[in-house]
mmCIF file of the C-alpha atoms, coordinates in Angstrom:
data_MODEL
# 
_entry.id   MODEL 
# 
loop_
_atom_site.group_PDB 
_atom_site.id 
_atom_site.type_symbol 
_atom_site.label_atom_id 
_atom_site.label_alt_id 
_atom_site.label_comp_id 
_atom_site.label_asym_id 
_atom_site.label_entity_id 
_atom_site.label_seq_id 
_atom_site.pdbx_PDB_ins_code 
_atom_site.Cartn_x 
_atom_site.Cartn_y 
_atom_site.Cartn_z 
_atom_site.occupancy 
_atom_site.B_iso_or_equiv 
_atom_site.pdbx_formal_charge 
_atom_site.auth_seq_id 
_atom_site.auth_comp_id 
_atom_site.auth_asym_id 
_atom_site.auth_atom_id 
_atom_site.pdbx_PDB_model_num 
ATOM 1   C CA . MET A 1 1   ? 94.319  96.554  4.085  1.00 0.00 ? 1   MET A CA 1 
ATOM 2   C CA . ILE A 1 2   ? 94.881  94.746  7.370  1.00 0.00 ? 2   ILE A CA 1 
ATOM 3   C CA . PHE A 1 3   ? 96.644  91.456  6.663  1.00 0.00 ? 3   PHE A CA 1 
ATOM 4   C CA . ASN A 1 4   ? 95.291  88.349  8.346  1.00 0.00 ? 4   ASN A CA 1 
ATOM 5   C CA . TRP A 1 5   ? 98.467  87.622  10.293 1.00 0.00 ? 5   TRP A CA 1 
ATOM 6   C CA . TYR A 1 6   ? 97.835  90.738  12.360 1.00 0.00 ? 6   TYR A CA 1 
ATOM 7   C CA . TRP A 1 7   ? 94.665  89.118  13.659 1.00 0.00 ? 7   TRP A CA 1 
ATOM 8   C CA . PHE A 1 8   ? 96.360  85.910  14.751 1.00 0.00 ? 8   PHE A CA 1 
ATOM 9   C CA . TRP A 1 9   ? 99.139  87.795  16.519 1.00 0.00 ? 9   TRP A CA 1 
ATOM 10  C CA . ALA A 1 10  ? 96.592  90.084  18.174 1.00 0.00 ? 10  ALA A CA 1 
ATOM 11  C CA . ILE A 1 11  ? 94.530  87.136  19.448 1.00 0.00 ? 11  ILE A CA 1 
ATOM 12  C CA . PHE A 1 12  ? 97.664  85.425  20.745 1.00 0.00 ? 12  PHE A CA 1 
ATOM 13  C CA . LEU A 1 13  ? 98.999  88.519  22.513 1.00 0.00 ? 13  LEU A CA 1 
ATOM 14  C CA . VAL A 1 14  ? 95.653  89.418  24.088 1.00 0.00 ? 14  VAL A CA 1 
ATOM 15  C CA . SER A 1 15  ? 94.954  85.875  25.294 1.00 0.00 ? 15  SER A CA 1 
ATOM 16  C CA . LYS A 1 16  ? 98.310  85.240  26.938 1.00 0.00 ? 16  LYS A CA 1 
ATOM 17  C CA . ASP A 1 17  ? 98.578  88.485  28.920 1.00 0.00 ? 17  ASP A CA 1 
ATOM 18  C CA . LYS A 1 18  ? 96.831  88.399  32.304 1.00 0.00 ? 18  LYS A CA 1 
ATOM 19  C CA . ARG A 1 19  ? 97.186  92.139  32.778 1.00 0.00 ? 19  ARG A CA 1 
ATOM 20  C CA . GLY A 1 20  ? 95.503  93.018  29.499 1.00 0.00 ? 20  GLY A CA 1 
ATOM 21  C CA . HIS A 1 21  ? 96.471  94.667  26.242 1.00 0.00 ? 21  HIS A CA 1 
ATOM 22  C CA . SER A 1 22  ? 95.748  98.195  25.091 1.00 0.00 ? 22  SER A CA 1 
ATOM 23  C CA . ALA A 1 23  ? 95.412  99.248  21.450 1.00 0.00 ? 23  ALA A CA 1 
ATOM 24  C CA . LEU A 1 24  ? 98.500  101.453 21.855 1.00 0.00 ? 24  LEU A CA 1 
ATOM 25  C CA . GLN A 1 25  ? 100.578 98.553  23.143 1.00 0.00 ? 25  GLN A CA 1 
ATOM 26  C CA . LEU A 1 26  ? 99.359  96.341  20.301 1.00 0.00 ? 26  LEU A CA 1 
ATOM 27  C CA . SER A 1 27  ? 100.223 98.957  17.677 1.00 0.00 ? 27  SER A CA 1 
ATOM 28  C CA . LYS A 1 28  ? 103.799 99.036  18.947 1.00 0.00 ? 28  LYS A CA 1 
ATOM 29  C CA . GLU A 1 29  ? 104.151 95.248  19.053 1.00 0.00 ? 29  GLU A CA 1 
ATOM 30  C CA . LEU A 1 30  ? 102.758 94.716  15.547 1.00 0.00 ? 30  LEU A CA 1 
ATOM 31  C CA . ASN A 1 31  ? 104.320 97.888  14.126 1.00 0.00 ? 31  ASN A CA 1 
ATOM 32  C CA . ILE A 1 32  ? 101.033 99.132  12.717 1.00 0.00 ? 32  ILE A CA 1 
ATOM 33  C CA . PRO A 1 33  ? 99.239  102.489 13.043 1.00 0.00 ? 33  PRO A CA 1 
ATOM 34  C CA . TYR A 1 34  ? 97.186  103.063 16.185 1.00 0.00 ? 34  TYR A CA 1 
ATOM 35  C CA . ASP A 1 35  ? 93.886  103.312 14.266 1.00 0.00 ? 35  ASP A CA 1 
ATOM 36  C CA . ARG A 1 36  ? 94.462  99.823  12.847 1.00 0.00 ? 36  ARG A CA 1 
ATOM 37  C CA . SER A 1 37  ? 95.301  98.298  16.201 1.00 0.00 ? 37  SER A CA 1 
ATOM 38  C CA . TRP A 1 38  ? 92.240  100.013 17.714 1.00 0.00 ? 38  TRP A CA 1 
ATOM 39  C CA . LEU A 1 39  ? 90.037  98.515  14.967 1.00 0.00 ? 39  LEU A CA 1 
ATOM 40  C CA . ILE A 1 40  ? 91.493  95.049  15.537 1.00 0.00 ? 40  ILE A CA 1 
ATOM 41  C CA . MET A 1 41  ? 90.891  95.269  19.285 1.00 0.00 ? 41  MET A CA 1 
ATOM 42  C CA . HIS A 1 42  ? 87.371  96.619  18.789 1.00 0.00 ? 42  HIS A CA 1 
ATOM 43  C CA . LYS A 1 43  ? 86.368  93.788  16.437 1.00 0.00 ? 43  LYS A CA 1 
ATOM 44  C CA . ILE A 1 44  ? 87.920  91.097  18.608 1.00 0.00 ? 44  ILE A CA 1 
ATOM 45  C CA . ARG A 1 45  ? 85.898  92.429  21.548 1.00 0.00 ? 45  ARG A CA 1 
ATOM 46  C CA . ALA A 1 46  ? 82.741  92.409  19.412 1.00 0.00 ? 46  ALA A CA 1 
ATOM 47  C CA . ALA A 1 47  ? 83.414  88.793  18.432 1.00 0.00 ? 47  ALA A CA 1 
ATOM 48  C CA . MET A 1 48  ? 83.868  87.821  22.069 1.00 0.00 ? 48  MET A CA 1 
ATOM 49  C CA . THR A 1 49  ? 80.602  89.488  23.023 1.00 0.00 ? 49  THR A CA 1 
ATOM 50  C CA . HIS A 1 50  ? 78.846  87.574  20.233 1.00 0.00 ? 50  HIS A CA 1 
ATOM 51  C CA . ARG A 1 51  ? 80.378  84.298  21.415 1.00 0.00 ? 51  ARG A CA 1 
ATOM 52  C CA . ASP A 1 52  ? 79.303  84.983  24.989 1.00 0.00 ? 52  ASP A CA 1 
ATOM 53  C CA . HIS A 1 53  ? 75.624  84.668  24.053 1.00 0.00 ? 53  HIS A CA 1 
ATOM 54  C CA . GLU A 1 54  ? 76.056  81.123  22.671 1.00 0.00 ? 54  GLU A CA 1 
ATOM 55  C CA . TYR A 1 55  ? 76.428  79.230  25.938 1.00 0.00 ? 55  TYR A CA 1 
ATOM 56  C CA . THR A 1 56  ? 75.115  78.994  29.484 1.00 0.00 ? 56  THR A CA 1 
ATOM 57  C CA . LEU A 1 57  ? 76.807  77.707  32.616 1.00 0.00 ? 57  LEU A CA 1 
ATOM 58  C CA . HIS A 1 58  ? 75.970  74.226  33.864 1.00 0.00 ? 58  HIS A CA 1 
ATOM 59  C CA . GLY A 1 59  ? 77.151  71.570  36.289 1.00 0.00 ? 59  GLY A CA 1 
ATOM 60  C CA . SER A 1 60  ? 79.036  72.986  39.256 1.00 0.00 ? 60  SER A CA 1 
ATOM 61  C CA . VAL A 1 61  ? 78.938  76.787  39.370 1.00 0.00 ? 61  VAL A CA 1 
ATOM 62  C CA . GLU A 1 62  ? 80.520  79.262  41.787 1.00 0.00 ? 62  GLU A CA 1 
ATOM 63  C CA . ILE A 1 63  ? 78.913  82.711  42.217 1.00 0.00 ? 63  ILE A CA 1 
ATOM 64  C CA . ASP A 1 64  ? 80.098  85.791  44.045 1.00 0.00 ? 64  ASP A CA 1 
ATOM 65  C CA . GLU A 1 65  ? 79.810  89.546  43.711 1.00 0.00 ? 65  GLU A CA 1 
ATOM 66  C CA . ALA A 1 66  ? 82.643  91.882  42.743 1.00 0.00 ? 66  ALA A CA 1 
ATOM 67  C CA . TYR A 1 67  ? 83.176  95.636  42.678 1.00 0.00 ? 67  TYR A CA 1 
ATOM 68  C CA . PHE A 1 68  ? 85.062  97.051  39.709 1.00 0.00 ? 68  PHE A CA 1 
ATOM 69  C CA . GLY A 1 69  ? 86.161  100.560 38.805 1.00 0.00 ? 69  GLY A CA 1 
ATOM 70  C CA . SER A 1 70  ? 88.274  103.382 40.152 1.00 0.00 ? 70  SER A CA 1 
ATOM 71  C CA . PRO A 1 71  ? 89.200  103.291 43.859 1.00 0.00 ? 71  PRO A CA 1 
ATOM 72  C CA . ASP A 1 72  ? 86.375  104.402 46.170 1.00 0.00 ? 72  ASP A CA 1 
ATOM 73  C CA . VAL A 1 73  ? 88.114  106.219 49.015 1.00 0.00 ? 73  VAL A CA 1 
ATOM 74  C CA . GLY A 1 74  ? 86.828  105.267 52.439 1.00 0.00 ? 74  GLY A CA 1 
ATOM 75  C CA . GLN A 1 75  ? 84.469  102.533 51.201 1.00 0.00 ? 75  GLN A CA 1 
ATOM 76  C CA . ARG A 1 76  ? 85.124  98.819  50.808 1.00 0.00 ? 76  ARG A CA 1 
ATOM 77  C CA . GLY A 1 77  ? 83.145  95.687  50.037 1.00 0.00 ? 77  GLY A CA 1 
ATOM 78  C CA . ARG A 1 78  ? 79.360  95.879  49.778 1.00 0.00 ? 78  ARG A CA 1 
ATOM 79  C CA . GLY A 1 79  ? 79.284  99.518  50.881 1.00 0.00 ? 79  GLY A CA 1 
ATOM 80  C CA . THR A 1 80  ? 81.296  100.794 47.912 1.00 0.00 ? 80  THR A CA 1 
ATOM 81  C CA . GLN A 1 81  ? 79.919  102.982 45.123 1.00 0.00 ? 81  GLN A CA 1 
ATOM 82  C CA . ARG A 1 82  ? 81.876  101.120 42.443 1.00 0.00 ? 82  ARG A CA 1 
ATOM 83  C CA . ALA A 1 83  ? 80.042  99.040  39.828 1.00 0.00 ? 83  ALA A CA 1 
ATOM 84  C CA . LYS A 1 84  ? 78.447  95.985  41.452 1.00 0.00 ? 84  LYS A CA 1 
ATOM 85  C CA . THR A 1 85  ? 78.924  92.891  39.321 1.00 0.00 ? 85  THR A CA 1 
ATOM 86  C CA . LEU A 1 86  ? 77.750  89.306  39.722 1.00 0.00 ? 86  LEU A CA 1 
ATOM 87  C CA . VAL A 1 87  ? 80.404  86.826  38.615 1.00 0.00 ? 87  VAL A CA 1 
ATOM 88  C CA . ALA A 1 88  ? 79.787  83.131  37.987 1.00 0.00 ? 88  ALA A CA 1 
ATOM 89  C CA . VAL A 1 89  ? 82.167  80.427  36.800 1.00 0.00 ? 89  VAL A CA 1 
ATOM 90  C CA . SER A 1 90  ? 81.305  76.875  35.757 1.00 0.00 ? 90  SER A CA 1 
ATOM 91  C CA . LEU A 1 91  ? 83.699  74.080  36.690 1.00 0.00 ? 91  LEU A CA 1 
ATOM 92  C CA . THR A 1 92  ? 84.735  70.879  34.966 1.00 0.00 ? 92  THR A CA 1 
ATOM 93  C CA . ALA A 1 93  ? 84.504  67.471  36.608 1.00 0.00 ? 93  ALA A CA 1 
ATOM 94  C CA . GLU A 1 94  ? 88.125  68.000  37.716 1.00 0.00 ? 94  GLU A CA 1 
ATOM 95  C CA . ARG A 1 95  ? 87.097  71.264  39.448 1.00 0.00 ? 95  ARG A CA 1 
ATOM 96  C CA . LYS A 1 96  ? 88.885  73.437  36.896 1.00 0.00 ? 96  LYS A CA 1 
ATOM 97  C CA . PRO A 1 97  ? 87.313  76.655  35.506 1.00 0.00 ? 97  PRO A CA 1 
ATOM 98  C CA . LYS A 1 98  ? 85.492  76.426  32.197 1.00 0.00 ? 98  LYS A CA 1 
ATOM 99  C CA . TYR A 1 99  ? 83.281  79.441  31.372 1.00 0.00 ? 99  TYR A CA 1 
ATOM 100 C CA . VAL A 1 100 ? 82.518  82.735  33.050 1.00 0.00 ? 100 VAL A CA 1 
ATOM 101 C CA . LYS A 1 101 ? 79.510  85.049  33.071 1.00 0.00 ? 101 LYS A CA 1 
ATOM 102 C CA . MET A 1 102 ? 79.449  88.587  34.468 1.00 0.00 ? 102 MET A CA 1 
ATOM 103 C CA . LYS A 1 103 ? 76.646  91.118  34.792 1.00 0.00 ? 103 LYS A CA 1 
ATOM 104 C CA . ILE A 1 104 ? 76.516  94.612  36.236 1.00 0.00 ? 104 ILE A CA 1 
ATOM 105 C CA . ILE A 1 105 ? 73.679  94.965  38.751 1.00 0.00 ? 105 ILE A CA 1 
ATOM 106 C CA . LYS A 1 106 ? 72.110  97.969  40.437 1.00 0.00 ? 106 LYS A CA 1 
ATOM 107 C CA . ARG A 1 107 ? 71.848  96.304  43.822 1.00 0.00 ? 107 ARG A CA 1 
ATOM 108 C CA . LEU A 1 108 ? 72.735  92.969  45.370 1.00 0.00 ? 108 LEU A CA 1 
ATOM 109 C CA . ASP A 1 109 ? 69.326  91.509  46.120 1.00 0.00 ? 109 ASP A CA 1 
ATOM 110 C CA . ALA A 1 110 ? 67.265  88.407  45.343 1.00 0.00 ? 110 ALA A CA 1 
ATOM 111 C CA . ARG A 1 111 ? 65.613  90.000  42.298 1.00 0.00 ? 111 ARG A CA 1 
ATOM 112 C CA . CYS A 1 112 ? 68.931  90.694  40.555 1.00 0.00 ? 112 CYS A CA 1 
ATOM 113 C CA . ILE A 1 113 ? 70.315  87.295  41.500 1.00 0.00 ? 113 ILE A CA 1 
ATOM 114 C CA . LYS A 1 114 ? 67.231  85.529  40.102 1.00 0.00 ? 114 LYS A CA 1 
ATOM 115 C CA . SER A 1 115 ? 67.480  87.430  36.813 1.00 0.00 ? 115 SER A CA 1 
ATOM 116 C CA . PHE A 1 116 ? 71.185  86.640  36.484 1.00 0.00 ? 116 PHE A CA 1 
ATOM 117 C CA . ALA A 1 117 ? 70.754  82.947  37.269 1.00 0.00 ? 117 ALA A CA 1 
ATOM 118 C CA . LYS A 1 118 ? 67.770  82.519  34.941 1.00 0.00 ? 118 LYS A CA 1 
ATOM 119 C CA . SER A 1 119 ? 69.679  84.020  32.005 1.00 0.00 ? 119 SER A CA 1 
ATOM 120 C CA . ASN A 1 120 ? 73.053  82.393  32.565 1.00 0.00 ? 120 ASN A CA 1 
ATOM 121 C CA . ILE A 1 121 ? 72.803  79.115  34.517 1.00 0.00 ? 121 ILE A CA 1 
ATOM 122 C CA . CYS A 1 122 ? 71.057  75.898  33.463 1.00 0.00 ? 122 CYS A CA 1 
ATOM 123 C CA . LYS A 1 123 ? 68.411  74.521  35.815 1.00 0.00 ? 123 LYS A CA 1 
ATOM 124 C CA . GLY A 1 124 ? 69.612  71.589  37.877 1.00 0.00 ? 124 GLY A CA 1 
ATOM 125 C CA . SER A 1 125 ? 73.127  72.997  38.281 1.00 0.00 ? 125 SER A CA 1 
ATOM 126 C CA . THR A 1 126 ? 74.814  72.936  41.668 1.00 0.00 ? 126 THR A CA 1 
ATOM 127 C CA . VAL A 1 127 ? 75.507  76.525  42.710 1.00 0.00 ? 127 VAL A CA 1 
ATOM 128 C CA . TYR A 1 128 ? 78.053  77.412  45.402 1.00 0.00 ? 128 TYR A CA 1 
ATOM 129 C CA . THR A 1 129 ? 77.853  80.796  47.134 1.00 0.00 ? 129 THR A CA 1 
ATOM 130 C CA . ASP A 1 130 ? 78.814  82.453  50.380 1.00 0.00 ? 130 ASP A CA 1 
ATOM 131 C CA . GLY A 1 131 ? 76.280  82.809  53.187 1.00 0.00 ? 131 GLY A CA 1 
ATOM 132 C CA . LEU A 1 132 ? 74.623  86.034  52.000 1.00 0.00 ? 132 LEU A CA 1 
ATOM 133 C CA . HIS A 1 133 ? 70.873  85.601  52.508 1.00 0.00 ? 133 HIS A CA 1 
ATOM 134 C CA . ALA A 1 134 ? 69.980  87.032  49.063 1.00 0.00 ? 134 ALA A CA 1 
ATOM 135 C CA . TYR A 1 135 ? 71.427  83.906  47.423 1.00 0.00 ? 135 TYR A CA 1 
ATOM 136 C CA . SER A 1 136 ? 68.898  81.663  49.215 1.00 0.00 ? 136 SER A CA 1 
ATOM 137 C CA . CYS A 1 137 ? 66.406  82.314  46.390 1.00 0.00 ? 137 CYS A CA 1 
ATOM 138 C CA . LEU A 1 138 ? 68.427  79.960  44.161 1.00 0.00 ? 138 LEU A CA 1 
ATOM 139 C CA . SER A 1 139 ? 67.131  76.858  45.938 1.00 0.00 ? 139 SER A CA 1 
ATOM 140 C CA . LYS A 1 140 ? 63.576  77.792  44.865 1.00 0.00 ? 140 LYS A CA 1 
ATOM 141 C CA . MET A 1 141 ? 64.521  78.137  41.191 1.00 0.00 ? 141 MET A CA 1 
ATOM 142 C CA . GLY A 1 142 ? 65.506  74.564  40.380 1.00 0.00 ? 142 GLY A CA 1 
ATOM 143 C CA . TYR A 1 143 ? 69.141  74.788  41.447 1.00 0.00 ? 143 TYR A CA 1 
ATOM 144 C CA . VAL A 1 144 ? 70.987  72.805  44.090 1.00 0.00 ? 144 VAL A CA 1 
ATOM 145 C CA . HIS A 1 145 ? 72.173  75.687  46.245 1.00 0.00 ? 145 HIS A CA 1 
ATOM 146 C CA . ILE A 1 146 ? 75.106  75.121  48.583 1.00 0.00 ? 146 ILE A CA 1 
ATOM 147 C CA . PRO A 1 147 ? 75.811  78.209  50.731 1.00 0.00 ? 147 PRO A CA 1 
ATOM 148 C CA . THR A 1 148 ? 78.920  78.042  52.860 1.00 0.00 ? 148 THR A CA 1 
ATOM 149 C CA . VAL A 1 149 ? 79.464  79.732  56.181 1.00 0.00 ? 149 VAL A CA 1 
ATOM 150 C CA . ALA A 1 150 ? 82.239  77.560  57.507 1.00 0.00 ? 150 ALA A CA 1 
ATOM 151 C CA . PRO A 1 151 ? 84.117  78.380  60.723 1.00 0.00 ? 151 PRO A CA 1 
ATOM 152 C CA . GLY A 1 152 ? 87.856  78.347  60.125 1.00 0.00 ? 152 GLY A CA 1 
ATOM 153 C CA . LYS A 1 153 ? 87.548  78.772  56.367 1.00 0.00 ? 153 LYS A CA 1 
ATOM 154 C CA . THR A 1 154 ? 88.071  81.943  54.402 1.00 0.00 ? 154 THR A CA 1 
ATOM 155 C CA . ALA A 1 155 ? 85.960  82.922  51.396 1.00 0.00 ? 155 ALA A CA 1 
ATOM 156 C CA . ASP A 1 156 ? 88.874  82.020  49.120 1.00 0.00 ? 156 ASP A CA 1 
ATOM 157 C CA . ASP A 1 157 ? 88.880  78.462  50.481 1.00 0.00 ? 157 ASP A CA 1 
ATOM 158 C CA . VAL A 1 158 ? 85.196  78.099  49.604 1.00 0.00 ? 158 VAL A CA 1 
ATOM 159 C CA . LEU A 1 159 ? 84.900  79.940  46.272 1.00 0.00 ? 159 LEU A CA 1 
ATOM 160 C CA . HIS A 1 160 ? 88.412  79.424  44.996 1.00 0.00 ? 160 HIS A CA 1 
ATOM 161 C CA . TRP A 1 161 ? 88.059  79.932  41.242 1.00 0.00 ? 161 TRP A CA 1 
ATOM 162 C CA . VAL A 1 162 ? 85.546  82.750  41.167 1.00 0.00 ? 162 VAL A CA 1 
ATOM 163 C CA . HIS A 1 163 ? 87.842  84.770  43.437 1.00 0.00 ? 163 HIS A CA 1 
ATOM 164 C CA . ILE A 1 164 ? 90.842  84.104  41.205 1.00 0.00 ? 164 ILE A CA 1 
ATOM 165 C CA . ILE A 1 165 ? 88.814  85.322  38.218 1.00 0.00 ? 165 ILE A CA 1 
ATOM 166 C CA . ILE A 1 166 ? 87.699  88.463  40.050 1.00 0.00 ? 166 ILE A CA 1 
ATOM 167 C CA . SER A 1 167 ? 91.298  89.180  41.055 1.00 0.00 ? 167 SER A CA 1 
ATOM 168 C CA . ASN A 1 168 ? 92.575  88.682  37.496 1.00 0.00 ? 168 ASN A CA 1 
ATOM 169 C CA . THR A 1 169 ? 89.832  90.923  36.108 1.00 0.00 ? 169 THR A CA 1 
ATOM 170 C CA . LYS A 1 170 ? 90.830  93.728  38.469 1.00 0.00 ? 170 LYS A CA 1 
ATOM 171 C CA . ALA A 1 171 ? 94.464  93.316  37.402 1.00 0.00 ? 171 ALA A CA 1 
ATOM 172 C CA . PHE A 1 172 ? 93.387  93.402  33.759 1.00 0.00 ? 172 PHE A CA 1 
ATOM 173 C CA . ILE A 1 173 ? 91.370  96.601  34.219 1.00 0.00 ? 173 ILE A CA 1 
ATOM 174 C CA . THR A 1 174 ? 94.293  98.285  35.981 1.00 0.00 ? 174 THR A CA 1 
ATOM 175 C CA . GLY A 1 175 ? 96.851  97.084  33.440 1.00 0.00 ? 175 GLY A CA 1 
ATOM 176 C CA . THR A 1 176 ? 94.852  98.082  30.369 1.00 0.00 ? 176 THR A CA 1 
ATOM 177 C CA . PHE A 1 177 ? 92.654  101.023 31.361 1.00 0.00 ? 177 PHE A CA 1 
ATOM 178 C CA . HIS A 1 178 ? 93.994  102.259 34.751 1.00 0.00 ? 178 HIS A CA 1 
ATOM 179 C CA . GLY A 1 179 ? 90.362  102.288 35.878 1.00 0.00 ? 179 GLY A CA 1 
ATOM 180 C CA . LEU A 1 180 ? 87.111  101.804 33.989 1.00 0.00 ? 180 LEU A CA 1 
ATOM 181 C CA . ASP A 1 181 ? 83.628  103.271 34.129 1.00 0.00 ? 181 ASP A CA 1 
ATOM 182 C CA . GLU A 1 182 ? 80.467  101.191 34.248 1.00 0.00 ? 182 GLU A CA 1 
ATOM 183 C CA . LYS A 1 183 ? 79.371  101.580 30.595 1.00 0.00 ? 183 LYS A CA 1 
ATOM 184 C CA . HIS A 1 184 ? 82.593  99.967  29.314 1.00 0.00 ? 184 HIS A CA 1 
ATOM 185 C CA . LEU A 1 185 ? 82.878  97.272  31.961 1.00 0.00 ? 185 LEU A CA 1 
ATOM 186 C CA . LEU A 1 186 ? 81.018  94.448  30.210 1.00 0.00 ? 186 LEU A CA 1 
ATOM 187 C CA . THR A 1 187 ? 82.977  94.886  26.981 1.00 0.00 ? 187 THR A CA 1 
ATOM 188 C CA . CYS A 1 188 ? 86.165  94.713  28.995 1.00 0.00 ? 188 CYS A CA 1 
ATOM 189 C CA . ASN A 1 189 ? 85.056  91.529  30.751 1.00 0.00 ? 189 ASN A CA 1 
ATOM 190 C CA . ASP A 1 190 ? 83.978  89.881  27.495 1.00 0.00 ? 190 ASP A CA 1 
ATOM 191 C CA . LYS A 1 191 ? 87.457  90.596  26.188 1.00 0.00 ? 191 LYS A CA 1 
ATOM 192 C CA . ARG A 1 192 ? 89.217  89.225  29.218 1.00 0.00 ? 192 ARG A CA 1 
ATOM 193 C CA . TYR A 1 193 ? 87.451  85.922  29.622 1.00 0.00 ? 193 TYR A CA 1 
ATOM 194 C CA . MET A 1 194 ? 86.130  84.796  26.284 1.00 0.00 ? 194 MET A CA 1 
ATOM 195 C CA . LEU A 1 195 ? 89.693  84.159  25.095 1.00 0.00 ? 195 LEU A CA 1 
ATOM 196 C CA . SER A 1 196 ? 91.641  83.407  28.238 1.00 0.00 ? 196 SER A CA 1 
ATOM 197 C CA . PRO A 1 197 ? 93.305  79.960  28.301 1.00 0.00 ? 197 PRO A CA 1 
ATOM 198 C CA . LEU A 1 198 ? 92.870  80.030  32.096 1.00 0.00 ? 198 LEU A CA 1 
ATOM 199 C CA . VAL A 1 199 ? 89.121  79.833  31.756 1.00 0.00 ? 199 VAL A CA 1 
ATOM 200 C CA . THR A 1 200 ? 88.290  78.281  28.393 1.00 0.00 ? 200 THR A CA 1 
ATOM 201 C CA . GLY A 1 201 ? 91.266  75.980  27.980 1.00 0.00 ? 201 GLY A CA 1 
ATOM 202 C CA . SER A 1 202 ? 91.461  77.159  24.385 1.00 0.00 ? 202 SER A CA 1 
ATOM 203 C CA . THR A 1 203 ? 92.367  80.208  22.327 1.00 0.00 ? 203 THR A CA 1 
ATOM 204 C CA . ARG A 1 204 ? 89.947  79.512  19.483 1.00 0.00 ? 204 ARG A CA 1 
ATOM 205 C CA . ILE A 1 205 ? 87.448  82.155  18.539 1.00 0.00 ? 205 ILE A CA 1 
ATOM 206 C CA . SER A 1 206 ? 85.211  82.755  15.536 1.00 0.00 ? 206 SER A CA 1 
ATOM 207 C CA . ILE A 1 207 ? 86.144  86.147  14.146 1.00 0.00 ? 207 ILE A CA 1 
ATOM 208 C CA . GLU A 1 208 ? 85.948  85.532  10.402 1.00 0.00 ? 208 GLU A CA 1 
ATOM 209 C CA . LYS A 1 209 ? 82.694  87.482  10.054 1.00 0.00 ? 209 LYS A CA 1 
ATOM 210 C CA . TYR A 1 210 ? 84.212  90.472  11.849 1.00 0.00 ? 210 TYR A CA 1 
ATOM 211 C CA . TYR A 1 211 ? 87.540  91.153  10.121 1.00 0.00 ? 211 TYR A CA 1 
ATOM 212 C CA . ARG A 1 212 ? 86.229  91.464  6.559  1.00 0.00 ? 212 ARG A CA 1 
# 
């Protein structure tokens, strides 16, 4: 039997570590067998995925694309073969991050952006992006679209929080998995950001239905 205190320690340890937690590391910290720590991690990830479907982004939202996975020698940015992922973060009135949505896409075009926005962002939200033309479709979908191509400003100045989240996700993937293939990427991202105090401002999660 897995005692309940293991769950609370596991949630705490996973949520406070920016570079991620592996099942092996958790088994050592809690002094439990690896198969138990693996089960705990698996069910926490399942709970986070379930929670992810219960909200949509609204208000001020930053969107950018990211490329996750093993290093792609000789290719960088939009020319890479790594998994293309749209990342969006909603902001509070104080311009602090609140919730994050991520989705793997086959290509970075208007069709994929429309599908992502329709599923994850409330109509009427103000959406900030860079100047990529594919994002211009957002203004025709009921969003206030604010693209930024500002001389003298870097992308980080414009889309501050979404770039911090992308950077932290890459650090998490490296710290936990040392690389990650596309089929496991969404589970990893659910795990990283459904519990992170940086994004949610809370470490609460409903897992009671999963640990029985």
